[in-house]
ZALOFI-188756 format. One line per 4 residues: for each residue x, y, z of C-alpha. Coordinates in nm, 4 decimals, padded with zeros to 6 digits, m for minus. Each point is the difference from the previous one (the first is absolute). Layout:
X/Y/Z ~ ...
# end
This chain:
00.0000/00.0000/00.0000 ~ 00.1201/00.3500/m00.0865 ~ 00.1471/00.1826/00.2999 ~ m00.2021/00.3153/m00.0631
m00.3220/m00.2032/m00.0039 ~ 00.0937/m00.1678/00.3281 ~ 00.0844/00.3334/00.1602 ~ m00.3329/00.1461/m00.1094
m00.1768/m00.2964/00.1601 ~ 00.2008/00.0473/00.3176 ~ m00.1044/00.3641/00.0249 ~ m00.3624/m00.0931/m00.0568
00.0171/m00.2635/00.2725 ~ 00.1585/00.2433/00.2414 ~ m00.2771/00.2472/m00.0622 ~ m00.2598/m00.2586/00.0983
00.1919/m00.1445/00.2919 ~ m00.1711/m00.0300/00.3346 ~ 00.3308/00.0873/00.1636 ~ m00.0419/00.3771/m00.0021
00.1005/00.2156/00.2891 ~ 00.1197/00.3537/00.0596 ~ 00.2622/00.1372/m00.2339 ~ m00.0175/m00.2941/m00.2364
m00.3760/00.0421/m00.0435 ~ 00.0487/00.3734/m00.0555 ~ 00.2675/m00.0811/m00.2565 ~ m00.2355/m00.2322/m00.1872
m00.2696/00.2676/m00.0067 ~ 00.2460/00.2590/m00.1300 ~ 00.1284/m00.2407/m00.2650 ~ m00.3563/m00.0708/m00.1139
m00.0578/00.3717/m00.0614 ~ 00.3411/00.0225/m00.1736 ~ 00.1488/00.2209/00.2697 ~ 00.3294/m00.1834/m00.0205
00.2011/00.2449/00.2119 ~ m00.2329/m00.0516/00.2968 ~ m00.0162/m00.3734/m00.0644 ~ 00.3773/m00.0259/00.0104
00.0218/00.2005/00.3219 ~ m00.2609/m00.2182/00.1692 ~ 00.1520/m00.3216/m00.1303 ~ 00.3430/00.1029/00.1257
m00.1404/00.0668/00.3448 ~ m00.1642/m00.3433/00.0089 ~ 00.3061/m00.1671/m00.1521 ~ 00.2237/00.1445/00.2710
m00.2257/m00.1749/00.2497 ~ 00.0636/m00.3281/m00.1798 ~ m00.3198/m00.0202/m00.2069 ~ 00.0967/m00.2373/m00.2804
m00.2960/00.0995/m00.2185 ~ 00.1196/00.3598/00.0151 ~ 00.3531/m00.1084/m00.0865 ~ m00.1243/m00.1930/m00.3017
m00.2191/00.2948/m00.1019 ~ 00.3016/00.2305/00.0000 ~ 00.1804/m00.2582/m00.2088 ~ m00.2840/00.0113/m00.2526
00.0078/00.3803/m00.0122 ~ 00.3709/m00.0018/m00.0821 ~ m00.0462/m00.2797/m00.2503 ~ m00.2702/00.1864/m00.1918
00.1291/00.3519/00.0669 ~ m00.3186/00.1094/00.1763 ~ 00.0732/00.3259/00.1832 ~ 00.3731/m00.0719/m00.0158
00.2647/m00.0404/m00.2663 ~ m00.0121/m00.3592/m00.1206 ~ 00.2782/m00.1854/00.1776 ~ 00.0200/m00.3793/m00.0195
00.2836/m00.0158/00.2516 ~ m00.2044/00.1881/00.2597 ~ m00.3039/m00.2111/m00.0872 ~ 00.2011/m00.3163/00.0637
00.1203/00.1365/00.3341 ~ m00.3539/00.0552/00.1244 ~ m00.1288/m00.3285/m00.1368 ~ 00.2811/m00.1792/00.1795
m00.1019/00.1554/00.3318 ~ m00.3536/m00.1322/m00.0497 ~ 00.1227/m00.3351/m00.1309 ~ 00.2229/m00.0517/00.3015
m00.3115/00.0316/00.2132 ~ m00.1627/m00.2796/m00.1964 ~ m00.2055/00.1958/m00.2524 ~ m00.0563/m00.2566/m00.2768
m00.0777/00.2566/m00.2702 ~ 00.3215/00.1884/00.0718 ~ 00.1902/m00.3288/m00.0078 ~ m00.1528/m00.0836/m00.3377
00.0840/00.3424/m00.1425 ~ 00.3576/m00.0198/00.1241 ~ 00.0217/m00.3292/m00.1843 ~ m00.1090/00.1741/m00.3193
00.2417/00.2860/00.0572 ~ 00.2936/m00.2373/00.0492 ~ m00.1078/m00.1895/m00.3106 ~ m00.0001/00.3162/m00.2097
00.2795/00.1911/00.1736 ~ m00.2265/00.2911/00.0955 ~ 00.1545/00.2019/00.2819 ~ 00.2043/m00.3032/00.1044
00.2601/m00.2211/m00.1617 ~ m00.1499/m00.2612/m00.2282 ~ 00.0325/m00.3135/00.2092 ~ m00.2027/m00.3091/m00.0833
00.0861/m00.1803/00.3233 ~ m00.1217/00.2989/00.1992 ~ m00.3085/00.0091/m00.2201 ~ m00.0750/m00.3611/00.0936
00.0606/00.0678/00.3684 ~ m00.2669/00.2702/00.0058 ~ m00.2395/m00.2056/m00.2107 ~ 00.0334/m00.2883/00.2455
m00.0802/00.2207/00.2966 ~ m00.3122/00.1368/m00.1711 ~ m00.1004/m00.3404/m00.1377 ~ 00.0230/m00.1570/00.3455
m00.2641/00.2490/00.1109 ~ m00.2306/m00.1124/m00.2793 ~ 00.0664/00.2820/m00.2483 ~ m00.1165/m00.1604/m00.3258
00.1968/00.2256/m00.2349 ~ 00.3179/m00.0832/00.1908 ~ m00.0816/m00.3709/m00.0183 ~ m00.0501/00.0261/m00.3764
00.3247/00.1930/m00.0528 ~ 00.1863/m00.2418/00.2224 ~ m00.1304/m00.2774/m00.2236 ~ 00.1394/00.1814/m00.3028
00.3363/00.0383/00.1747 ~ 00.0180/m00.3774/00.0522 ~ m00.1217/m00.0698/m00.3521 ~ 00.2757/00.2059/m00.1649
00.2655/m00.0413/00.2683 ~ 00.0340/00.3689/00.0783 ~ 00.1396/00.0576/00.3494 ~ m00.0526/m00.3660/00.0867
00.0922/m00.3345/m00.1491 ~ m00.2443/m00.0923/m00.2758 ~ m00.2646/m00.2322/00.1453 ~ m00.3181/m00.0543/m00.1994
m00.1595/m00.2077/00.2751 ~ 00.0473/00.2831/00.2491 ~ m00.1345/00.2456/m00.2584 ~ m00.3188/m00.2050/m00.0284
m00.0381/m00.0023/00.3779 ~ 00.0015/00.3791/00.0122 ~ m00.2244/00.0326/m00.3049 ~ m00.2564/m00.2228/00.1704
m00.0006/00.2156/00.3117 ~ m00.0536/00.3138/m00.2071 ~ m00.2568/m00.1681/m00.2254 ~ m00.2031/m00.1042/00.3036
m00.0393/00.3716/00.0737 ~ m00.1268/00.0679/m00.3505 ~ 00.3252/00.1261/m00.1528 ~ m00.0741/m00.0326/m00.3715
00.3623/00.0004/m00.1165 ~ 00.0821/m00.2808/00.2434 ~ m00.2934/m00.1973/m00.1402 ~ 00.1326/00.0591/m00.3519
00.3487/m00.1163/00.1001 ~ m00.1429/m00.3142/00.1591 ~ m00.1660/m00.0716/m00.3322 ~ 00.3392/00.0364/m00.1678
00.1665/m00.2220/00.2600 ~ m00.2516/m00.2823/m00.0447 ~ 00.0084/00.0402/m00.3772 ~ 00.3795/m00.0351/m00.0133
00.0351/m00.2460/00.2894 ~ 00.2289/00.2498/00.1686 ~ 00.0124/m00.0459/00.3774 ~ m00.3013/m00.2340/m00.0224
m00.0983/m00.3016/m00.2055 ~ m00.1271/00.1062/m00.3413 ~ m00.3785/00.0130/00.0147 ~ m00.1997/00.1687/m00.2744
m00.3228/m00.0252/00.1979 ~ 00.1495/00.1934/00.2909 ~ 00.1619/00.2456/m00.2389 ~ m00.3343/00.0635/m00.1706
m00.1644/00.0417/00.3408 ~ 00.2476/00.2697/00.1062 ~ m00.0270/00.1730/m00.3362 ~ m00.3763/m00.0003/00.0461
00.0326/00.1640/00.3401 ~ 00.2438/00.2634/m00.1253 ~ m00.2295/00.0647/m00.2968 ~ m00.2816/00.0781/00.2439
00.2329/00.2732/00.1228 ~ 00.0181/00.1337/m00.3562 ~ 00.3567/m00.1094/m00.0685 ~ 00.0453/00.0049/m00.3780
00.2981/m00.2384/00.0072 ~ m00.2076/m00.2539/00.1921 ~ m00.2736/00.0138/m00.2628 ~ 00.2566/m00.0541/m00.2763
00.1809/m00.2813/00.1804 ~ m00.3257/m00.1727/00.0884 ~ m00.0888/m00.0097/m00.3683 ~ 00.3424/m00.1388/m00.0939
m00.0002/m00.2750/00.2602 ~ m00.3588/m00.0988/m00.0748 ~ 00.1194/m00.1178/m00.3426 ~ 00.2085/m00.2652/00.1794
m00.2838/m00.1228/00.2207 ~ m00.2980/m00.2309/m00.0383 ~ m00.3520/00.1399/00.0489 ~ m00.0195/m00.1992/00.3224
00.3182/00.1617/00.1346 ~ m00.1282/00.3477/m00.0865 ~ m00.3313/m00.0714/00.1720 ~ 00.1854/m00.1207/00.3094
00.2200/00.3116/00.0015 ~ m00.3045/00.2247/m00.0235 ~ m00.1664/m00.1912/00.2849 ~ 00.3108/00.0379/00.2174
00.0136/00.3713/m00.0753 ~ m00.3659/00.0475/00.1001 ~ 00.0583/m00.1881/00.3241 ~ 00.3106/00.2063/00.0718
m00.1888/00.3238/m00.0578 ~ m00.2760/m00.1176/00.2325 ~ 00.2649/m00.0579/00.2691 ~ 00.1473/00.3451/m00.0685
00.3255/m00.1525/m00.1287 ~ 00.0614/m00.2075/00.3143 ~ 00.1241/m00.3594/m00.0213 ~ 00.0048/00.0016/m00.3802
00.3272/m00.1859/m00.0476
# end
């Protein structure tokens, strides 16, 4: 997932968080009305008191250049403060920043370290990106089986790209036994999430399957959807 998209989602989640108090709440209100100078002042006050949401919010302001000169290095500094307090979104974003060398040295091992911390807290995007890291051997030893494990965790939370990659894994027999029925099932699920690649790949793999296999894959996909992606493997 694109870092800017993730950051936008993080800001939206912060603005709807139940954890609002004092300066941080005032900062959110100021940010909502695009009074970035006041927002930054309030966030700094809350951040100095150890509020990790405020620290991450300052990081976002420096990343996007909202009310300040855009500064990836300063953004990374604030995200790290929040991440060190266990903020999973900040950990995820630091992973992206180390992957891309934004404000920090490009370091794939450090990228993986932050992904793992966020993934362990159930952050689906981190789980998906950790799966990719294992699939391509970036920052870790290549391990397709481990990649599939992380894709499954993310897919169970509805991560469409993880569902697509599980389809690819089952189609190729990479990290799992080759199984066109399971591949078709995961492509079906990702297609429900409007993934164009899943639609294309589902069509391609269907040409290698019997009508009975396709029917079984569709049945499995319906059952998985009914269980909200739980226990679908």
